[in-house]
N, C-alpha and C positions, 0 to 999 in steps of 0.2 A: 235505405239503410244498408250498411256495409255487412258483410259476412260475419266479421268480427262482433260487429254490434249484436247481430242476431244470436251469437253463441254466448255473449255476455248476458243477454237477457234470458237465457235458458240454460242455466249450469246443470239443471237436472239431467240434461241429455247424457252427459258423461258419467252419471253414477247409476245409471238404470241397466248397465251392461249393453251387449250387442243388440239385443231385441229392442230395447228401448231406443237405442241409437239410430237403428235401422227405421223403426217405425217414424222418429222425427225427421229423418233425412230420406225417406223413400223416393221422394221426387228427384233427389240428387243423384243416388247411386243406383236406384232402380233400372234406370235406363242402360247401364252398362251391363247389368246382370240379364237384362232382357235380351240384348244385342247378343251376348255369349250365349243365352238358351236357344235364341232363334238360329244361329250359326250352327250350333250343335245338332239341333232338328234336323235343318236341312243337309247338314253333312251325313247323317244317318240315313235320310229318306232318299238322298241322291246317290248312295253307295260310294260316298267319298269325292263325288265329283266337285262340290262346291269349294273345297280347300285344296284342289290341285293347283300346283304352281301358275299354270297358265289361266286358270279361272281367277286366282287371287289378283294376278296382274290386270285381267280384264276388269274386274270389280273396281280397282282403282282408276283406270282408264275412263270407265263408263260413268263414274261419280264424280270424277275431278271438277267438272264446271258446277255441279250442283254444290259441292263442298265450299267452292270459292265463293258462290254468290250467298250461301248460307252464312259466312262470316259478315258480309255486309248486312244481309237481312235481320241478322240478330241485333246489330246495332239500331238499325231502323225500328224493329219492333220493341227493342228495350227502351227505346225513347219516345215510345207511345204512338207509333205510326205503323204504316205498312207501305209496301211497294209493289203494285201489280204490273208494272211495266218491265221487270227485270227480264223476262223472257224474250220480249219484243226488242229491248235494247240489246241484249246478246245477240240476237239473230240479226240486227241491223249492224252492229259494229263488225260481225262476221261477213256481212255483205260488203261493207265498206272496205274491209282488208282484201277481199277478194278482187274488188274492182281495181285497188291501188296496186296490188301484186300482180295479178294476171292480166287485166287489160291495160292498166296504164305503165306498169313496169317499174314502179316504185321499189326500192331495197326494202328489205325485211326489216331493218331498223327503223327508218323512216315510218314505214307503215305502223309499226307497233307503237310508236311514240304517238303518232296522230291518232291511232285508235283509242289509245287511253285517254288522250286530250279531249276526244270527242265524247268520250263515256263520262268524263269530269264535267263537261259543259252540259251534257244531258242531265245528269243529277243535279248540277247547280240550277239549272232552268227550272226543274219540278220543285226542288226545294226552297227556292226563292218564293214561289206562290203559296207553298205549304207554310213556310216559316214566317214570312212577313206579311202576307195578305190573309193568313189564317184559313185558306181553302183546305177542306179536309183532304188528307193525303190519298184516301180511297178514291175520291173524284179525279184528282190531279193525275194519279198514276194510272188509273183506268183510262183517263184520256191519253196519256202518253203510250199505253198498251197498244191503243189503237192507231195513234199517229205513227209510231215507229214500226208497226206491222205494215202500214200502207207504205212508208218510207223504203222499206226493205224490198217490197214488191216493185216499186218505181225504179229504185236503184238497179235492181238485177234484171228488170224488164220482164219479169215473170218468169225468168229462167236461171237453172243453176250455172254458176260460174266456177270453173276448176279445170285442171287440178293445179295444186299448190306446188311450187318447187319444194325439193327435198328439205332445204334449209328451214323452210317454213313448218314443214310437217313435224320436224322433231320436237317442236314446242311441246306436242301432245303424245307423239309416238316414239320419241326417242328414248334412249337409256343412257345412263350414266356409265362411262367406261370403267372397268375394273383396274383400278390403279394400284392395287395391292398384289404382290406375289403370292405364290403357293396355292393357286387355285385347283390346279391338276392334281397335286400331291393330296390336298384335303378331300377333294372328290373322289379319289380312289380310296381314302381311308374310310369315309363313310358310306362308301358305295353309291354314288349318285353318279349321273352322267357328266354333270359340269357344276361348278360351284363358282359363284361371284363372291370373292372374299370381302370387298368393300360393301357389300350388301348385308352380309353376315356380321361384319364389324360394326356397321351402322346400327344394327338391331341391338347388339350387346352395348354399345355406348349409350343408346336411348333408355335401355332398360336400367343402366347404372344411373343415368341421370334421374329418372323417375324415382329411383329408390333415395338418391342423395336429396333431391329437392323434397321429397316427402318428409324426410327425416329432419330437414333444416325447418321446414314450415312447422313441424310438431314441436321442435324444441323452441322455436319462436314464440308459438302459443303458450308453451309452457311457462316461458319467462315473463310473459305479460298476463299470467293468471287466467288465459282463456281454456275453458274447458274443451278438451279434444275427443276425437273419437275413441272408443275402448282400444286397448292395445291389440287384441285378437283380430278385430276388424280392422284395424289399420294394417296389420301384417298381411291379412288376407287380400286386402284391395291392392296393396302395392305388387304382392306376389303375382296377383291375376293379371295385372296391367302389363308388368314386367315380362312375364312369360308369354304374353299375348303377343308383345312387340317383337320378342325374339323370335317366336314361332312364324309370324307373318313375314318378317324379313328374311327368315331362313327360307321359307317358300319362295320369296322373291329371288333369293340368291340362287336356288337350283334350277331358275328358268333363265331370264335374261338381266337380272339385277334390278337396279334402282331406276324406275321410270322417271322422267324429266318432271311430270306433273307431281309425283311424289314429293320431290324436293320443293317444288312451287308451294304445293298445299301445306307441306310441314313448315315452311319458313313463315308463310302468311299465318297459319294458325298460332305459332309461337309469338308472333309479333301482336295479333289481336288479343291473345290472352293476356299477354303483358299490358297491353293497353287498356284493357277493361279492368283487370284486376289490380294493377300496380300504380295506376297513374292517378293524377286529379282529374284528368280529362274523363277518363273512365268512370271515376265516381260521380262526376257531374252528369254523365249521360244516365247512370241509373237514377239519380235525383230527379232528372227531368221526366223521365218516364213514371216515377214513383208519385210526384206530385209537381206539376208544372207550376203552379202558382207559387208553391212555397219555394221551389228552386230559384224562380225570378225573385223573389223577395230576399232570398239570401245573397243575391249578387250574382248569380249565374246568368250569363247572357244566353238565354234560352233560345232565342231565334238564330242566333250564329250557329249554336249548337246543333239545332235541327237542320240548318242549311248544310253544314258539313257533314252531317249523318247521310244526307242524300248525295251530296258530291262524292263521298266515300263509296256508296252503294253503286253509283254510276261507274266509277273507276274499277270496281271488282266485277260489274256486269260485263265492261269491256274486255278485261282479261279472260274472263269466263268465254266470252264471244270468240276471242283469238283461238283459245284451247279447242273450243268445240269446232271451229272451222278448220283447224289444223288436223283434228282426228279424223273428221269426215273427208278431208282432202277436197272440200268443194262447199261453196256457199249456196244455199237453197233459200227460196222465198218463205218456206214454212220453217226454217230453223228456228229453235227455242219456242215454238208453239206450246203454249200451257206448261211450260217448265217452270214458270213462276208459282204454280200450285205444289210442285214438288219442293222448291225451295221453301216456301211457306210452311209446308207440313213438316219438313225436316226441322225447323226451328221450333215449331210448336211441341212436335213429339220429343225434340231435344230438352224440354223443361222450360220454354219461354212462357211467360204469361202473356194472355191476349189483352191484358189491361196494361202492359208496360212496366217497367222497373224490374223485372225478373228474368234471369237467362243467363247462361254461359257460354262462352265459345266452344269449349270442350263438348258440352251437351249438343250444341247444334251441329258439330262434326261427326258425333256418334249418331244422332238423329238422321243425318244424311246417310250414312253408311247402313243404319238399320233398314232405311227405306230401299237402299240399294241391294242389300242381302235379300229383302223380301222379293224384290223384282227379279233378281237373278235366280234365286232359288225356285220360285214358282214357274219362270221360264224353263228351268232345267227339268222341272217335273212335267212339263207340258200343260200347266194350267193356262187356259185362255186368258186373252187381255181383259174380256168382260169381268171375270172373276177376280183377276188382279186389281182392276180399278176398284171394285167393290171392297176387297179386303184392306186395300190401302185407305180408302175413306173410312171404314169402320176403325182402323188403327188411329187415325187422325182424330176421329170423334171420341175414342177412348181417351186419348191424350188431353184433349180440352175438357172432357167431364172430370176427368182426374184434378186437373188444375182448378176447376170450380170448386170441386169436393174439398181439396185442401183449403181454399180460401174460406169456404164456410165453416170448416172444421176449427181453422185457426182464428 
């Protein structure tokens, strides 16, 4: 069922004011408010350390590979499956890249193309057994997790391989140069040490785009007679998102500007959000996860769609592997260990349903950053890894309980 159909079936949502709308859409918007509340909490208890420019940049770098894999994991979970092998595949691809660049001397371009192709082949191999042989994805990807963990150990001979050349490192640690003039004058005007004008302008443009796209969607819903959110809530939501974007990009502009991985994450997020929300393929993925038999009877090639979902997951795991290896500047046999749990947790916390058919790309991204802020904030506070793991587990459990409660309530 599409979002438009859900709203058509519940016209009373728009008539009960902000409170009624929030109650009906708590799952969709509660996550954003939760992220803001958690950031505000840690900003206070860490005496402002959380939102310092250098820490904001580190948050983006530390969570980049989680966000990239969460995009693919959302597709897999929405389609009604799960992939436990993404951490191992990420580590294996990073190991492959290290061997090709450091040990064998291949160029960066050839290595990246080969690594992504290997990721696609891995995803296709797993997707084949799941889609056409109907073997449960849990079993296939659990086997894949063990296989590629072992292959990483074999490929690296149990030792770390590195360092990478500078040209490879900039994939994860590089920054976009400031191509716009006036940085020194603006920095002096607002009394900061330095200012990256490109990063600041990117935040402003992104905020304007959020306002424009929100108004466009609202007008489109109105023209189709679809009940939309109350005006006050719409204005508040758009204002919060826009101001947050400008604030974060301003923080980045006063440090080193736009990280390369932010551009990668931003482009991928926009592409996958468009794919899932605006295309026939996206609607078919949701239909597949909602009811596979009904989707097959309606003419959807469910096997091929499932196969492609895992190919896509393999490609994104490979990209994440390149980013992870470039950030660490080395490939280790334990790279990616247990990261699949963080990815899956991010998607479920972001609003995806464990039964499939429900979830949004933006929710997965916000869920990933929520987990990242929790990790970062607790680390700054000096909370031990034991308590961090317990708190993250409780947050995940709460998200799943909330999903089950909403289904029973509906």
